[in-house]
NUVEXFI-607768 format. One record per residue: x, y, z of N, C-alpha, C, O, CB in turn; residue in three letters; residue number from 1. Coordinates in nm, 2 decimals. Atoms other than C-alpha are relative to their C-alpha. Glycine has a CB too. Layout:
R  n_east  n_north  n_up  ca_east  ca_north  ca_up  c_east  c_north  c_up  o_east  o_north  o_up  cb_east  cb_north  cb_up  res  n
R  X  Y  Z  X  Y  Z  X  Y  Z  X  Y  Z  X  Y  Z  ALA  NUM $
...
This chain:
R  n_east  n_north  n_up  ca_east  ca_north  ca_up  c_east  c_north  c_up  o_east  o_north  o_up  cb_east  cb_north  cb_up  res  n
R  0.05  -0.11  -0.05  0.05  0.00  0.01  0.00  0.14  0.01  -0.08  0.23  -0.02  0.02  -0.01  0.07  MET  1 $
R  -0.04  -0.07  0.02  0.27  0.19  0.07  0.02  0.07  -0.13  -0.02  0.18  -0.17  0.05  -0.03  0.05  LYS  2 $
R  -0.04  -0.06  0.13  0.44  0.20  -0.27  -0.11  0.03  -0.13  -0.08  0.03  -0.25  0.12  -0.10  -0.05  ALA  3 $
R  0.09  -0.03  0.07  0.11  0.29  -0.42  -0.09  0.15  0.02  -0.17  0.22  -0.04  -0.07  -0.11  0.00  LEU  4 $
R  0.04  -0.16  -0.02  0.04  0.59  -0.22  0.06  0.15  -0.09  0.01  0.26  -0.11  0.05  0.03  0.14  LEU  5 $
R  -0.11  -0.13  0.12  0.34  0.82  -0.45  -0.08  0.02  -0.14  -0.08  0.13  -0.20  0.21  -0.09  -0.07  PRO  6 $
R  0.11  0.05  0.10  0.08  0.70  -0.75  -0.06  0.06  -0.03  -0.05  0.16  -0.11  -0.07  -0.06  0.01  ILE  7 $
R  0.11  -0.05  -0.06  -0.19  0.75  -0.65  -0.01  0.17  0.01  -0.04  0.22  -0.10  -0.01  -0.08  0.15  ILE  8 $
R  -0.12  -0.16  -0.06  -0.06  1.17  -0.48  -0.05  0.06  -0.20  -0.12  0.14  -0.25  0.29  -0.07  0.05  LEU  9 $
R  -0.06  -0.11  0.09  0.08  1.21  -0.85  -0.10  -0.02  -0.09  -0.06  0.04  -0.19  0.14  0.01  -0.07  LEU  10 $
R  0.11  0.05  0.05  -0.25  1.08  -1.02  -0.11  0.16  0.02  -0.15  0.26  -0.06  -0.04  -0.16  0.08  MET  11 $
R  0.03  -0.08  -0.11  -0.41  1.30  -0.81  -0.01  0.14  -0.06  -0.08  0.23  -0.11  0.10  -0.02  0.11  LEU  12 $
R  -0.09  -0.17  0.05  -0.22  1.58  -0.88  -0.03  0.04  -0.19  -0.09  0.14  -0.23  0.26  -0.03  0.02  ALA  13 $
R  0.05  -0.02  0.14  -0.27  1.59  -1.26  -0.18  0.03  -0.01  -0.21  0.04  -0.13  0.06  -0.13  -0.08  GLY  14 $
R  0.13  0.03  0.04  -0.65  1.60  -1.24  -0.04  0.17  0.03  -0.13  0.22  -0.03  -0.09  -0.14  0.08  CYS  15 $
R  0.08  -0.12  0.02  -0.68  1.98  -1.12  -0.01  0.12  -0.08  0.00  0.22  -0.02  -0.01  0.03  0.08  GLY  16 $
R  -0.03  -0.11  0.15  -0.68  2.20  -1.48  -0.05  0.10  0.09  -0.13  0.12  0.18  -0.10  -0.03  -0.18  THR  17 $
R  0.00  -0.20  -0.08  -0.62  2.56  -1.37  -0.04  0.03  -0.20  0.03  0.01  -0.31  0.28  0.10  0.11  VAL  18 $
R  0.01  -0.08  0.07  -0.83  2.75  -1.62  0.04  0.17  -0.02  0.03  0.25  0.08  -0.08  -0.02  -0.02  ALA  19 $
R  -0.01  -0.18  0.03  -0.74  3.14  -1.77  -0.13  0.05  0.04  -0.23  -0.01  -0.01  0.02  0.05  -0.18  PRO  20 $
R  0.09  -0.06  0.00  -1.00  3.35  -1.66  -0.01  0.05  -0.17  0.08  0.05  -0.25  0.03  0.10  0.12  THR  21 $
R  -0.03  -0.12  0.13  -1.14  3.57  -1.98  -0.05  0.11  0.00  -0.16  0.14  0.03  -0.02  -0.02  -0.13  ARG  22 $
R  0.03  -0.16  -0.03  -1.10  3.90  -1.99  -0.08  0.08  -0.08  -0.04  0.09  -0.20  0.11  0.08  0.01  VAL  23 $
R  0.07  0.01  0.05  -1.40  4.05  -2.07  0.07  0.18  -0.05  0.16  0.24  0.01  -0.13  -0.06  0.08  PRO  24 $
R  -0.02  -0.14  0.05  -1.36  4.41  -2.28  -0.03  0.09  0.07  -0.09  0.04  0.17  -0.05  0.03  -0.10  SER  25 $
R  0.09  -0.06  -0.04  -1.49  4.75  -2.17  0.00  0.12  -0.09  -0.04  0.23  -0.05  0.01  0.02  0.14  HIS  26 $
R  -0.03  -0.08  0.08  -1.42  4.92  -2.47  -0.07  -0.06  -0.14  -0.08  -0.18  -0.16  0.13  0.02  0.02  ALA  27 $
R  0.02  0.06  0.12  -1.54  4.91  -2.82  0.10  -0.01  -0.07  0.18  0.07  -0.07  -0.08  0.05  -0.07  ALA  28 $
R  -0.17  0.00  0.15  -1.27  4.81  -3.11  -0.02  0.09  -0.11  -0.10  0.14  -0.19  0.01  -0.17  -0.11  SER  29 $
R  -0.04  -0.15  0.17  -1.18  5.05  -3.37  -0.08  -0.07  -0.08  -0.13  -0.17  -0.03  0.20  0.03  -0.11  TYR  30 $
R  0.06  -0.05  0.11  -1.35  5.05  -3.69  0.04  0.12  -0.06  -0.02  0.23  -0.04  -0.12  0.01  0.03  ASP  31 $
R  -0.05  -0.13  0.06  -1.12  5.28  -3.90  0.07  0.08  0.12  0.15  0.04  0.20  -0.12  0.10  -0.07  GLY  32 $
R  -0.05  -0.10  -0.12  -1.07  5.57  -3.69  -0.09  0.03  0.11  -0.07  0.11  0.20  0.05  0.13  -0.06  ASN  33 $
R  0.07  0.01  -0.15  -1.35  5.52  -3.46  0.01  -0.11  0.06  0.05  -0.23  0.02  -0.15  0.03  -0.01  SER  34 $
R  0.01  0.11  -0.08  -1.40  5.35  -3.16  -0.16  0.01  0.02  -0.21  0.07  0.11  0.10  0.00  0.13  GLN  35 $
R  0.10  0.08  -0.03  -1.74  5.18  -3.23  -0.06  -0.11  -0.12  -0.16  -0.11  -0.19  -0.12  0.10  0.04  ASP  36 $
R  0.04  0.08  0.03  -1.70  4.87  -3.38  -0.08  -0.02  -0.15  -0.10  -0.14  -0.18  -0.04  0.00  0.10  SER  37 $
R  0.03  0.03  0.10  -1.85  4.91  -3.70  -0.15  0.01  0.01  -0.23  0.00  -0.09  0.06  -0.12  -0.03  GLY  38 $
R  0.14  -0.02  -0.05  -2.19  4.97  -3.49  -0.01  0.14  -0.03  0.07  0.20  0.04  -0.04  -0.02  0.16  VAL  39 $
R  0.03  -0.11  -0.08  -2.31  5.31  -3.55  -0.15  0.07  0.02  -0.18  0.19  0.03  0.08  0.09  -0.06  LEU  40 $
R  0.15  -0.10  -0.04  -2.66  5.39  -3.49  -0.07  -0.12  -0.01  -0.04  -0.20  -0.10  -0.07  0.13  -0.12  GLU  41 $
R  0.06  0.01  -0.03  -2.96  5.20  -3.34  -0.08  0.06  -0.06  -0.07  0.18  -0.08  0.00  0.01  0.07  ALA  42 $
R  0.11  -0.02  0.03  -3.25  5.19  -3.49  -0.16  -0.08  0.03  -0.17  -0.18  0.11  0.04  0.00  -0.10  THR  43 $
R  0.11  0.13  -0.06  -3.64  5.03  -3.48  0.02  -0.13  -0.05  0.00  -0.23  0.01  -0.15  0.02  -0.05  PRO  44 $
R  0.04  0.08  0.09  -3.61  4.84  -3.73  0.14  -0.13  -0.01  0.14  -0.25  -0.04  -0.04  0.09  -0.15  SER  45 $
R  -0.12  0.08  -0.02  -3.25  4.72  -3.67  0.14  0.12  0.00  0.12  0.24  -0.01  0.00  -0.13  -0.14  GLY  46 $
R  -0.13  -0.06  -0.01  -2.86  4.83  -3.64  0.05  0.08  -0.13  -0.01  0.04  -0.22  0.09  -0.12  0.02  PHE  47 $
R  -0.08  -0.05  0.12  -2.67  5.03  -3.91  0.12  -0.03  0.06  0.15  0.00  0.18  -0.01  0.15  -0.06  ILE  48 $
R  -0.17  0.04  -0.01  -2.34  4.92  -3.93  0.12  0.03  -0.19  0.09  0.05  -0.31  -0.01  -0.25  0.05  VAL  49 $
R  -0.12  -0.03  0.05  -2.02  4.98  -4.13  0.01  -0.13  -0.12  -0.06  -0.23  -0.12  0.12  0.00  0.12  THR  50 $
R  -0.06  0.16  0.10  -1.85  4.72  -4.46  0.14  -0.03  0.08  0.20  -0.13  0.04  0.05  0.05  -0.23  ASP  51 $
R  -0.09  0.06  -0.11  -1.58  4.69  -4.19  -0.11  -0.15  0.10  -0.10  -0.27  0.08  0.05  0.17  0.14  HIS  52 $
R  0.12  0.04  -0.08  -1.88  4.54  -3.95  -0.05  -0.10  -0.13  -0.04  -0.21  -0.08  -0.12  0.15  0.05  PHE  53 $
R  0.04  0.10  0.10  -2.01  4.32  -4.26  0.04  -0.11  -0.02  -0.02  -0.22  -0.01  0.01  0.03  -0.08  ARG  54 $
R  -0.11  0.08  0.02  -1.71  4.19  -4.36  0.05  -0.09  0.09  0.11  -0.20  0.09  0.08  0.07  -0.02  ASP  55 $
R  -0.06  0.08  -0.22  -1.63  4.11  -3.97  -0.12  -0.22  -0.01  -0.07  -0.33  -0.02  -0.19  0.21  0.26  ARG  56 $
R  0.12  0.06  0.03  -2.01  3.89  -4.00  0.03  -0.06  -0.12  0.05  -0.18  -0.09  -0.10  0.09  -0.02  TYR  57 $
R  0.01  0.08  0.16  -1.98  3.76  -4.36  0.14  -0.09  0.06  0.12  -0.22  0.07  0.05  0.13  -0.20  ALA  58 $
R  -0.11  0.13  0.01  -1.62  3.59  -4.26  -0.04  -0.07  0.16  0.02  -0.18  0.18  0.22  0.06  -0.01  SER  59 $
R  0.03  0.10  -0.03  -1.78  3.46  -3.96  -0.08  -0.11  0.02  -0.08  -0.22  0.06  0.01  0.01  0.03  LEU  60 $
R  0.14  0.19  0.12  -2.09  3.29  -4.13  0.07  -0.11  -0.08  0.05  -0.23  -0.12  -0.14  0.06  -0.18  ALA  61 $
R  -0.11  0.11  0.06  -1.83  3.16  -4.30  0.08  -0.14  0.12  0.11  -0.26  0.10  0.14  0.12  -0.07  ALA  62 $
R  -0.06  0.07  -0.13  -1.68  3.01  -3.98  -0.10  -0.11  0.05  -0.09  -0.23  0.03  0.03  0.11  0.13  ILE  63 $
R  0.10  0.08  -0.09  -1.99  2.90  -3.73  -0.13  0.05  -0.02  -0.22  0.07  0.06  0.02  0.00  0.16  TYR  64 $
R  0.13  -0.02  -0.02  -2.25  3.00  -3.89  -0.14  -0.16  -0.03  -0.26  -0.15  0.00  -0.02  0.12  -0.10  GLY  65 $
R  0.07  0.11  -0.02  -2.37  2.60  -3.96  -0.03  0.03  0.14  -0.14  0.09  0.16  0.07  -0.14  -0.02  ARG  66 $
R  0.08  0.02  -0.12  -2.40  2.59  -3.58  -0.09  0.06  0.07  -0.10  0.05  0.19  0.06  -0.02  0.06  ASP  67 $
R  0.12  -0.02  -0.10  -2.74  2.80  -3.56  -0.06  -0.07  -0.11  0.01  -0.09  -0.21  -0.07  0.17  0.06  PHE  68 $
R  0.12  0.04  0.11  -3.06  2.63  -3.76  -0.13  0.12  0.07  -0.17  0.16  0.18  -0.05  -0.21  0.02  SER  69 $
R  -0.05  -0.03  0.14  -3.15  2.78  -3.98  0.13  0.02  0.00  0.18  0.03  0.12  -0.05  0.10  -0.06  PRO  70 $
R  -0.15  0.00  0.02  -2.81  2.81  -4.07  0.05  0.14  -0.01  -0.02  0.21  -0.09  0.04  -0.08  -0.13  ALA  71 $
R  0.00  -0.20  0.12  -2.68  3.21  -4.15  0.12  -0.01  -0.05  0.23  -0.05  -0.01  0.00  0.20  0.12  VAL  72 $
R  -0.14  -0.03  0.13  -2.44  3.27  -4.43  -0.06  0.14  -0.04  -0.17  0.19  -0.05  0.01  -0.15  -0.18  LYS  73 $
R  -0.05  -0.11  0.02  -2.27  3.57  -4.51  -0.17  0.07  -0.06  -0.24  0.03  -0.15  0.15  -0.01  -0.09  PRO  74 $
R  0.09  -0.11  0.09  -2.53  3.86  -4.59  -0.19  0.00  0.08  -0.29  0.08  0.08  -0.01  -0.07  -0.20  ASP  75 $
R  0.10  -0.01  -0.06  -2.78  3.71  -4.39  -0.09  0.09  0.08  -0.03  0.10  0.19  0.02  -0.05  0.03  ASP  76 $
R  0.05  -0.04  -0.07  -3.07  3.95  -4.23  0.08  0.18  -0.03  0.07  0.26  0.06  0.01  -0.10  0.12  GLY  77 $
R  -0.07  -0.17  0.03  -2.86  4.33  -4.39  -0.05  -0.07  -0.14  -0.06  -0.17  -0.22  0.21  0.07  0.05  LEU  78 $
R  0.13  -0.14  0.12  -3.06  4.58  -4.60  0.14  0.04  -0.04  0.21  0.05  0.06  -0.15  0.18  0.09  VAL  79 $
R  -0.06  -0.23  0.04  -2.78  4.87  -4.82  -0.10  0.00  0.04  -0.20  -0.07  0.05  0.03  0.11  -0.17  GLN  80 $
R  0.08  -0.11  -0.02  -2.89  5.15  -4.71  0.08  0.08  -0.18  0.04  0.08  -0.29  0.03  0.09  0.19  ILE  81 $
R  -0.10  -0.06  0.15  -2.56  5.34  -4.97  0.09  -0.05  0.01  0.09  -0.16  0.08  0.04  0.15  -0.02  ASP  82 $
R  -0.09  0.06  0.02  -2.30  5.27  -5.02  0.13  -0.05  0.06  0.22  -0.11  0.00  0.01  0.04  -0.07  LYS  83 $
R  -0.06  0.07  -0.10  -2.10  5.20  -4.70  -0.05  -0.02  0.10  0.04  0.01  0.19  0.08  0.03  0.02  ASN  84 $
R  0.12  -0.01  -0.06  -2.38  5.16  -4.48  -0.10  -0.11  -0.05  -0.11  -0.13  -0.17  -0.06  0.15  -0.02  ARG  85 $
R  0.01  0.09  -0.05  -2.58  4.87  -4.37  -0.08  -0.03  0.09  -0.06  -0.02  0.21  0.08  -0.01  0.02  TRP  86 $
R  0.20  0.09  -0.18  -2.94  4.71  -4.16  0.07  -0.10  0.04  0.08  -0.20  -0.03  -0.25  -0.11  -0.07  LEU  87 $
R  0.06  0.13  -0.04  -2.87  4.50  -3.96  -0.13  -0.06  0.10  -0.14  0.01  0.20  0.11  -0.05  0.04  ILE  88 $
R  0.01  -0.03  -0.11  -3.13  4.31  -3.76  -0.02  -0.05  0.11  -0.06  -0.17  0.09  -0.04  0.04  -0.01  ASP  89 $
R  0.05  0.05  -0.14  -3.19  4.23  -3.42  0.06  -0.10  0.03  0.17  -0.11  0.08  -0.15  -0.03  0.02  ARG  90 $
R  0.01  0.21  0.03  -3.20  3.82  -3.47  0.15  0.01  0.01  0.22  -0.04  0.11  -0.07  -0.09  -0.21  GLN  91 $
R  -0.18  0.04  0.09  -2.84  3.86  -3.68  0.11  0.08  0.06  0.23  0.07  0.04  0.00  0.06  -0.19  HIS  92 $
R  -0.14  -0.03  -0.03  -2.67  4.07  -3.49  0.04  -0.05  0.17  0.13  0.01  0.22  0.02  0.16  -0.02  LEU  93 $
R  0.00  0.07  -0.11  -2.71  3.86  -3.16  0.03  -0.08  -0.04  0.13  -0.10  0.03  -0.09  -0.01  0.06  VAL  94 $
R  -0.10  0.09  0.06  -2.59  3.59  -3.36  0.14  0.07  -0.02  0.23  0.04  0.06  -0.06  -0.07  -0.13  GLN  95 $
R  -0.06  -0.08  0.01  -2.36  3.81  -3.46  0.13  0.00  0.09  0.24  -0.03  0.06  -0.08  0.08  0.00  PHE  96 $
R  -0.12  0.02  -0.06  -2.18  3.85  -3.12  0.00  -0.13  0.03  0.11  -0.17  0.03  0.02  0.07  0.11  LEU  97 $
R  -0.07  0.17  -0.02  -2.17  3.47  -3.04  0.06  -0.04  -0.06  0.15  -0.10  0.00  -0.05  -0.10  0.00  GLU  98 $
R  -0.16  0.03  0.05  -1.97  3.41  -3.31  0.10  0.08  0.06  0.21  0.04  0.08  0.02  0.02  -0.15  MET  99 $
R  -0.18  -0.07  0.01  -1.73  3.68  -3.24  0.01  -0.03  0.16  0.12  -0.03  0.22  0.03  0.24  -0.05  ASN  100 $
R  -0.07  0.12  -0.14  -1.75  3.50  -2.90  0.05  -0.08  -0.02  0.17  -0.07  0.02  -0.07  -0.08  0.07  ALA  101 $
R  -0.03  0.12  0.02  -1.70  3.20  -2.99  0.10  0.02  -0.05  0.16  -0.09  -0.05  -0.08  -0.09  -0.05  TRP  102 $
R  -0.14  -0.01  0.11  -1.36  3.33  -3.22  0.06  0.05  0.10  0.15  -0.02  0.14  0.01  0.11  -0.15  GLN  103 $
R  -0.16  0.04  -0.13  -1.20  3.49  -2.92  0.00  -0.04  0.12  0.08  -0.01  0.20  0.08  0.11  0.06  ARG  104 $
R  -0.04  0.09  -0.07  -1.33  3.22  -2.70  0.16  -0.14  -0.05  0.23  -0.22  0.02  -0.16  -0.04  0.00  ALA  105 $
R  -0.07  0.14  0.04  -1.10  2.98  -2.95  -0.03  -0.08  -0.03  0.05  -0.18  -0.04  0.06  -0.05  0.04  GLY  106 $
R  0.08  0.15  0.05  -1.42  2.75  -3.04  0.03  -0.03  -0.08  0.06  0.08  -0.13  -0.13  -0.03  -0.03  LEU  107 $
R  0.09  0.05  0.10  -1.45  2.57  -3.31  -0.08  -0.04  -0.05  -0.14  -0.13  0.01  0.01  -0.03  -0.03  LYS  108 $
R  0.17  0.01  0.13  -1.72  2.54  -3.56  -0.05  -0.12  0.10  0.03  -0.21  0.14  0.03  -0.07  -0.25  PRO  109 $
R  0.04  0.23  0.04  -1.91  2.18  -3.46  -0.10  -0.01  -0.10  -0.18  -0.11  -0.10  -0.10  -0.11  0.17  LYS  110 $
R  0.10  0.08  0.16  -2.11  2.16  -3.78  0.15  0.11  -0.11  0.15  0.22  -0.15  -0.30  0.09  -0.05  ASN  111 $
R  -0.04  -0.11  0.12  -1.81  2.30  -4.01  -0.01  -0.06  -0.10  0.02  -0.01  -0.21  0.15  0.06  -0.01  PRO  112 $
């Protein structure tokens, strides 16, 4: 029994995994020269966003879109307002935020 005690202690020592805590951001990221994350305005029908936001949304949808039912595809929920601005509906903005959080956490898509 005395010979097994060190082995058991070594095995138990490996069971305690320490995971780093996630650091939440407290400020919006920059989109061009503006610190607005590409969201320009909230409206009753959704949010006005920039071309850069649209590009990030399309990129995330290509990676994580199949993890939703129905799947989210690039440009789903987006309507072009003018040359550089888009309107995204509330549902798809929430899905963008989820996909963005998954990417920041380093999660791989469930349905690649």
